C-alpha positions in Angstrom: 6.1 -2.2 55.7 4.7 -5.8 55.4 5.9 -8.8 57.2 7.3 -12.2 55.9 6.7 -14.9 58.5 8.7 -18.0 58.1 9.7 -20.7 60.7 8.6 -18.7 63.7 10.6 -15.7 62.6 9.3 -12.4 61.3 11.0 -10.1 58.7 9.7 -6.6 57.8 9.9 -5.9 54.2 8.5 -3.2 51.8 5.1 -4.3 50.3 6.4 -4.0 46.8 9.3 -6.3 47.5 6.9 -8.8 49.4 4.6 -8.9 46.3 7.5 -10.0 44.1 8.7 -12.5 46.9 5.1 -14.0 46.8 5.3 -14.6 43.0 8.9 -16.2 43.3 7.8 -18.4 46.3 4.7 -19.6 44.7 6.6 -20.5 41.5 9.4 -22.3 43.2 7.3 -24.0 45.8 4.9 -25.3 43.1 7.8 -27.0 41.6 9.2 -28.4 44.8 12.3 -26.3 44.4 14.0 -25.1 47.7 16.3 -22.0 47.5 18.0 -19.3 49.6 16.2 -16.0 49.8 18.6 -13.3 50.7 18.4 -9.5 51.5 20.5 -6.9 53.0 19.5 -4.7 56.0 21.5 -2.2 57.9 24.3 -3.7 60.0 22.5 -2.8 63.3 19.5 -4.7 62.1 21.3 -7.8 61.1 23.3 -7.3 58.1 22.7 -9.9 55.4 19.8 -12.3 55.9 19.9 -15.7 54.1 16.7 -17.9 54.7 16.5 -21.4 53.2 12.9 -21.5 51.7 11.5 -24.9 51.7 7.9 -26.1 50.7 7.5 -28.0 54.0 7.8 -24.8 56.1 4.7 -22.6 56.2 5.0 -19.0 54.9 2.7 -16.2 55.9 3.0 -12.8 53.9 1.2 -9.9 55.4 1.0 -6.7 53.4 0.5 -3.4 55.2 -1.6 -1.9 52.6 -5.2 -3.1 51.5 -4.0 -3.7 47.8 -0.8 -5.5 46.6 1.5 -3.6 44.5 1.8 -4.0 40.7 4.1 -6.7 39.7 7.2 -5.8 37.5 7.4 -8.8 35.1 11.0 -7.8 34.1 12.0 -7.8 37.8 10.4 -11.2 38.3 12.3 -12.5 35.5 15.6 -11.3 36.9 14.8 -12.9 40.2 13.7 -16.2 38.7 17.1 -16.1 36.8 18.9 -15.7 40.1 16.8 -18.6 41.4 18.6 -21.0 39.0 21.7 -20.5 41.0 20.0 -21.5 44.2 19.9 -17.9 45.8 17.3 -15.2 45.2 18.9 -11.9 46.3 16.3 -9.1 47.0 18.3 -6.0 45.9 16.8 -2.7 44.9 14.3 -3.0 42.1 16.0 -1.5 39.0 14.9 2.0 38.7 14.4 1.9 35.0 12.2 -1.1 35.4 10.4 0.4 38.4 9.5 3.6 36.7 7.6 1.7 34.0 5.3 0.1 36.5 4.5 3.0 38.8 
């Protein structure tokens, strides 16, 4: 499990998810586009998280592995499509798309 650090908070996430978050963040921030990043965790761990991502707030992504996972371009396209609504929801990577990239 890696860690997303944002505005003095830490969120544990799977390295594979974090790698995709990094791509989305860099694309959106480069364009000056803020957005909500949302994901679900078990109710006892906080339920649904929604974080307003803005370019003025430092982001630190720490991967647990020495190598970042392969990027699934189709998943990136789906997440970027979500981003046009103002919210990127980090659900499970579609299995069909995931199997192609592993």
